[in-house]
N, C-alpha and C positions, 0 to 999 in steps of 0.2 A: 761492188767491192765486198770481199768476204768480211763478215762480222768478227771483230776481235773478241776472243774469249777471255774472261777474267782468269788470272793464273791460279794454279792449284795451290793447296795449302803448303805443300813442300816447297814450291817455288817462292811463295810469299816469305816463308821462313828463311830460305837461302838469301833472299834480298835483304831481309832484316839483319841477318848475320853479317852480310857484307857491309851494311851501313854501320853496324856496331863496331866492326873491325876498323872502319874508317875513323870512327870516333876515337879509337885508341891512339890515333895519330894526331888528333886535335885537342883532346881533353887531357889536362895534366894528370900524371900518375900520382897516386897518393894512397895512404893507408892509415887507419887508426890502429893503435895497439889493442890487443885483445886480452881478456881474462877468462880463464876456464877453471873449473873445479875438478881436481883429481880425486875421484871417489875412493880409489885404493889407498893413496897416501894421505888423504884428508887434508890436502893443501891446495892453494891457488897457484896457477901458473900464468904469469904475465908474459905475453909474447909480443915482441916488436920485430921489425925487419932485421935488426942487428943481433938480438939474442933473446933467450928466454930465461926467466928467473922464477924460483920458487918462493912463494910468500905464505905466511901463516893464514889459515882460513878463519879469519876473525872479522868482527864488525869494524874494528879499528883499521884494518887493512883496506876495507871497502871505503871507509870515510876518508882515508888518506888519498885514495885514488879518485875521490869525487863521485863515487857510485852510491847513490841513495837507494840501496836495495838491502833489505834485511838479509843477513848471512844465511838464515834458515832456508831462504829460497834456493840457495845453492846446495846446502848440505842434505836437504830432504829430496832433492832430485827435480824440483819444479823447473829450474833452469839447468839444462843439460848440454847446451851448446855454448861455445865461446861468445862473449858479449864484447861490444866495442867499449873502450875506456874513453870517457869524455876528455876533451882538451888535449888529445894526443895525436891529432891528425898531422901527418908530415908529408910533404911533397917528396916524391921519389924519382929516381931515374926512369924516364919513359920506357914503357914496354910495348911499343906498337906491334899490333898483330898483322902480319903480312899474309900473302897468298897461301903459304904453307899452313900457317895457323888456322886460316879460314877454312881450308880444305880438311884439316884434321878435326875441326870443332864438332861436326855432326857425329863423327866416330866416337870422340870423347864423350859427347852427350849421350849417345846410345849406351856406352859402357856405364856411365854414371846413373842412367835411368833404367838399368837392366831389371831392377825389381818390378817396376810398374809395367815394363814391356812384357815380361814373362807373365804377369797377371793378365794382361790383355790377351796374349796368345792362348793361354790356358782357357780363358773364358770363351774365346773363339772356338776352341776345340769342343768345349762343353755344349755350346750352342749348336754346333754341327751334329753332335750325338743326339741332342734333343729333337732337332728337325727330323732326323732319321726315324725316331720312334713314333712320330705322328702325334705326340702328346700336345705339342703346341697347337696344331690345327684343331684338335678336339677341344682344347681349353678355350681357344679364341672363339670358336663357334658357340660354345656354351655361354661365354661371357657376353658376346654380341647379342645373343637372344635374350639374355637376362637383363641387359641394360637398354634394350630397345625402347626408344623414346626418352631415355634419361642418360644419354651418352655424355652429357655435360658433367655428370658426376665423376666420370673418369678423369677429366682435367682437374677438377677440384681436389680429388683424393690424391692423385699422383703428385701434383704441385705441392700440396700441403704436407704430405708425408715426407717428401724429399727435403722440403724446407726445414722440417723438424729435425731430420737427420743432419742437415748442414749446420743448423744452429747449435745442436747438442754435441756432436762428436766430429764435425767437419766432413760430412759426406760430400765428396768431390770427385776424386779420381775414380772411385768405385762406381760412379754412375755410368761410366762407359759400358759396364756390363748390362745396363738396363735397356739400352737402345734397341738391340736386336730382338729383345723380348717384347717391348711395349709398342714398337712401331706397327707391327701387324695388327695389334689390338686397336690402335687409333685408326688405322686404315679401314679395318672392318666396321668401325663406328662412323665411317664416311667423312673422316677428317683427313687432312694431308699430313705428311711426315713432319712438316714444320710445327704443327701443334704438338706432336709427340716430343720433338726436340726441345721446344719451348717449355713444356711442362716439366721435363726432366732437368734441363740445364738452368733455366731461370729459377726453378724451385731450389736447386742446389746453390745457385749464386746468391739469391736473396737470403737464404738460410745462413750461409757462411758470412755474408756481408753484415748480418745482424747477429753475430755469434753471441750466445749466452753462456754456455758451458763448454764451448769448443776448446779443447786443450791445446790445439795447434795454432790458435790465434789469440782469442781474448785472454785465456789463462796465462799463456807464456808471455804475452805482451804486458799484461798487468804485473806479473812477477818481475819482468825486466824493467818496469817503471817504478817498482817499489811500493805498489799498492795492492790491496786485496782485489781479487778478480770480481767480487760482487759489487764493488764500487762502480757506479754508473750503469748497473744492469737494468735499472728501471727504464732509462731512455732506450736501451737496446731492445727491451721487450716491446715497448710502444712502437718503435720503428719497425721491428720484425712483424708485428701484427698488421700495422697499416701498410707496410711495404709489400707483404705477402698478398694482402687484399688487392692492392693496386695491380700486382702482377697477374693474379688470377683473373681479375676483370678484364685486363688487357688481352690475355690469351683467349678468354671466352668470347670477347668481341670479334677477334679475328676468326676463331673457330666457327662461330655462328655464320659469319659471312661466307666462309669456304663451304660449309655444309649446305647452305642455301644455293650457292652458285660456285661449283668447283673451279670455274675459270678465273675466279677472284684470287685464287691461290698464288702466292709469290713464286712458288715452284711448279706452277701448272705445266710448264714445258717439260718437266721431268716426271710427270704423273705416271705415264706408262712404264718408264724405266724403273721408278721406285716401287711401283706395285708389282712388277715382275720380279724384282729383287727380294721384296719382303712378303709379297702375296697379300691379297685382301679379300679373297673369296671365302664365303661362309658355306661350308659343306654341311647341309642339313642331315646327311646320313652319317656324319662323323659323331660317334658317341664316346663318352668318357667311360671306358671300361675300368674295372678295378685296378688292372695293371697300369693303365695310363694315369689314373688318379695317384697311385703310389709314386710313379715317376715324377709327376708334377709336385707332389709333396716333398720328395727328396730335393728337387731343383729349388723349390722355394726355401727349404730348410737351409740350403747352402748360404743364401743371402741373410737369413735370420742369424745363423751361426756367425757369419762374417761380421754383421753389425754388432752382435753381442761381444765378439772377441775384440773388435777394435775399441768399443766404448768401455768395456769392463775388464778386459784381460791384457791390455797393452799390446794387442796384436798389431802387426804391420804387414807389409806386402808378402813376406815369406809365408806366414801363416794363412793369409787370405788365399793365396795361390794354391796352397796345399788343400784347402777346403774344396775349391772348385775342381781340382784334379781328382780327389777322392770321390766327389759327387759324380763326375763323369764316369768313373770306373763302376760305381755302384749302379748307375742308370744303365750302363752297358750290360751288366750281369742280369738285371731285372728284365731288360728288353730282349735278352738272349741274342745279342749281337755277336757274331763270330769274331774271333780275335783279329783276323786280317782285316775284316770290314771295319771293326772298331778303330784300329790304328789308322787306316786310310781315311776314314770319315773325320777322325779327330784332327789329323794333319791338315786336311782340306779346310776344316772349320777354322783352324788357327791361321791358315794362310789368308783367309778372308779378312782378317784384322791385322795383317802384317803392315799394310799401309798406315794404319792408325798408330801402330807401334813405332814405325819409323818417324812419324810426325812428332811423337813425344820425345824421341831422342834428338831430333834436329832442333826442337824448341829448347831443350836443355843445353844444346851446343851454343846458343846465344849467350847464356849465362857463363859458359866456359870462357868465351872470348872476353867478356866483361871482367871476369876474375883474373884471367891471365894477363890482361892489359892493365890491371890495377886502376880501373876508373870507377868501380862501384862505390868505394868510400869517398872519392872525390865528388861524385854526384850527391852523396849524403851531406858532405861538408858544406857545399854551396847551397844546398836546399835548406839546411838548418840556419843559414845566415839570412835567408830571404825574409824571414818573419820578424826581424828585429824592428821594434817600435810600432807594431800594429796594435789596433784596439782589439778587444776580446772577440767580438763577432767575426771580424775580418780574419783574425788570427786562426780561429777554429776552422773556418772554411778554407783558408789558405793551406792549412795543414792537411786537410782532406785532399785537396787538389795535388799537393806535393806528393802525398802517398800514392795517389792514382798514377802520377808520372813515374815515381820510383818503382812501382810494381811492374812496369814494362820491362825493367832490367832485372828485378828480383821478384818473380811471380810467387815464390814460396812464402806462405804466411808466417811460418815459424822462423824461416831465415830472415825475413824482413823485421820481425819483432826483435830478435836478439841483435841484429845489426844496427837498428835505428833507435830503439826505445831508450837506451842509456844516454843517447845524444839528444833526442827530441823531447823526451818527457820533462827534463829540467826547464825547457823553454816555457812550459805552462806556468812555472813559478814566477817567471819574470813579468808575465802579464796579469797575474793574479787570478788564475783559474785552476781548477783541480786537474790532476794528471789523468784522470779518467777521460777527460775531453780529448786528450791526445790518443788514448786507446780507441775511443769511438771514432775519431777522425781517421785513424789507421784502418780500422775495420771497414768504414764506409768508402774510403778511397780505394783500397784493394778490391772490395766487393763490387763497387760500381764499375771499375775498369775491367774486372773479370768478365763482365758481360760481353766485352769486345776484344779483350787482350789477346793478340795473336801469339804471344809467347806463353800464354796460359793453356787452359784445357779446351778452349772453344774450337780450335782448328782440328784437334783430334776427334772431338765430338762430331763436328761437321763431316769429317771423313767417313765416319760410320754410316751416317745418313746419306752421304753423297750429295750434300748441299754446299753450294759455293759460299765463300766468305762474303762476297758482295751482296748476295741475297739475304744472308743473315743480318748484315748491317741494315739493309732496307727494312727488314722486319723489326729489329730490336731498337734502333736508334731513338724513335719517339719515346719508347719506354725508358731508356737510359736518361733522356732529357727530363722526363717527368720525375724520375727517382732522384736525379741530381738536384732539382729545385726543391723537392720534398726534404732531402737530407740536409741541404743547406739551411732551410727554414728551421728544422729540428735542432741542428747544431747551434744556430744563432740563439734560439730560445733557451737552450740548455746552459749557455754561459751567463744568462741573466736571471736564472732562477736559483 
């Protein structure tokens, strides 16, 4: 009997979209009223299903609405998205999403996520140009020789640096650019592609899970809770340090086993396929000429400029994509690639990541069905009622698990913050704990589930590496369980100190 293969990422997402569409027939429709700040008019706009009305942008207005947030958080731009208004949830007429809505959802998702899709495609083109120049092969050969006998440092440095990027400015979607670059280096070090995938993805996940200065999670969530973002940062720093250490040791343990015996690799049956795709041979005759060094410098500078722009200049996908496009053109000039060859190579490189781009769009389509079916706020309403009457420790951990569940439907950290914090953070007052506990529970819940969340980034990342979701689950689930126990202990301790 022929062995049944695990479905592809695209198929998994279509199945999830179909199940979510079915939920819109079963879960009552409902919505909270929202409040947004009009920067031009310097007024608030309160929006319900029936109408919108303009309100004075004052603290008194917020107090009347039961929103315990300083008005300065709106006027200085800390909160730039509409937030939910507490105690305004209303059941609405059902909006079940049928076959037509289901079929349209991936297209709508692709349109809505066009910014990140274009980033991925342009990066694919840049990688294609880099491969043509031979700079990668020369650089990988040099690095493999330099690290000989100390290859484990590669795992430590990559995981640690990406975790720092995740905790400081939310390095997440941008990591998709790193896989085609780093996988050949890990293969040359005699590790498998799973080690490269883990170092990058787990590094990003643990960093964003324990966000310290990340404006897209901790800062906006704290603002939406009415507290300073530095409140509770001590626990986040401790969990970040210990959690990153746990992750690095976990990856090192697996990497050591694979290096000693390649057949122990979870993806051993794909070894030849992946090595053919990314290459792992070290060419001792390949030398880093002055021109290749300059090409590698420009390539590296693209990422440094991107990181600086995102963290310091409020850049987002448009600016990031432009940096990589300009970098590809500069490298083409330096390598003296002919115009026709450049365009052809760039397009082929982009096409290599087209599958990844489609996965990102299909995943966004799941959120489209949720929003169109008006069940996102219903999930939030019932989740907020679950914690009534709990003691402190159980409450904190229940909040973390609730956020993990909600992140399946709302994988965006900033979207989750503005949607839920005005509703969830006042619950902390009812059990006698600080609102920073809710912010930490939000971070840990989203972060933990991000390790395996099919509507998040993991399926797109796996598509780059050509690793199945089932194999990733086999690799990462023991780590997720360890981190779950660890964060539950830390949250429990935090409510009693």
